[in-house]
MARLUMTOR-126529 format. One record per residue (C-alpha): x, y, z; residue in one letter. Coordinates in steps of 0.5 Angstrom, whole numbers, m for minus. Example, Ala and Ser with C-alpha at 12.3 -4.5 7.8 and 13.67 -1.06 7.14 Angstrom:
2
REC      xx      yy      zz   type
REC      25      m9      16      A
REC      27      m2      14      S
# end
This chain:
104
REC      xx      yy      zz   type
REC     206     322     171      M
REC     209     325     177      A
REC     208     332     177      D
REC     216     335     178      N
REC     214     342     176      S
REC     219     345     181      G
REC     225     341     178      D
REC     230     346     176      P
REC     232     341     170      E
REC     225     341     168      G
REC     225     334     169      I
REC     218     329     170      S
REC     217     323     170      G
REC     213     316     173      G
REC     214     311     178      E
REC     220     307     178      Y
REC     221     300     177      I
REC     225     296     181      D
REC     230     291     177      I
REC     235     286     182      A
REC     238     280     182      N
REC     244     278     186      E
REC     249     282     181      F
REC     246     288     180      A
REC     240     293     183      H
REC     237     298     178      V
REC     232     303     178      L
REC     229     305     172      V
REC     223     310     170      R
REC     220     314     163      K
REC     222     322     164      I
REC     220     327     160      Y
REC     225     333     159      T
REC     225     339     155      R
REC     229     335     149      N
REC     224     329     149      G
REC     222     322     153      E
REC     229     319     155      R
REC     229     312     160      L
REC     233     314     166      E
REC     237     308     169      I
REC     239     309     176      I
REC     244     304     180      A
REC     244     306     187      P
REC     249     302     190      H
REC     254     305     186      L
REC     251     312     185      E
REC     251     312     177      K
REC     246     314     173      Q
REC     244     315     165      I
REC     239     318     161      R
REC     238     315     154      L
REC     233     318     149      D
REC     230     313     143      P
REC     236     312     139      L
REC     240     311     144      E
REC     236     306     147      L
REC     234     303     140      E
REC     242     302     138      A
REC     242     297     144      L
REC     238     292     141      T
REC     243     293     135      W
REC     248     290     140      Q
REC     250     281     140      T
REC     250     279     147      T
REC     258     278     146      A
REC     258     286     146      T
REC     255     287     153      F
REC     260     280     155      S
REC     266     285     153      R
REC     263     291     157      M
REC     263     287     163      L
REC     270     284     163      E
REC     272     291     166      E
REC     266     294     167      P
REC     269     300     171      F
REC     274     301     165      G
REC     282     301     166      T
REC     287     306     169      A
REC     288     309     162      D
REC     282     313     160      P
REC     285     314     153      E
REC     282     307     151      I
REC     275     306     149      P
REC     271     300     154      V
REC     269     296     149      L
REC     277     295     146      T
REC     281     296     153      R
REC     281     288     154      S
REC     280     285     147      R
REC     286     285     142      K
REC     286     289     136      T
REC     287     286     129      S
REC     291     289     124      A
REC     284     291     120      S
REC     281     294     127      E
REC     287     297     129      G
REC     288     301     123      E
REC     289     309     124      G
REC     288     308     131      S
REC     293     309     137      D
REC     291     304     141      H
REC     296     298     139      G
REC     298     293     144      N
# end
């Protein structure tokens, strides 16, 4: 584990693992924060970063490939920030739309 004791956020972590193909490039590493372990994922070309805790990572395993396909239909979202990413590009049925202000 790398020693980052001088880090103002109190984060330390190991070496990055570089994962890339013709469509994407990410760096991942396990980090240690004051609030526990996280997986840090960085997309250097997009200048985006996220840190996921164990529950958030486990929740990824609950998803189907269809969930990720829907996310990738509009990966950066639409102009309407009120509509969640996973529902922006799919039609909502009557049962899904109950109690929602996101009708078509």
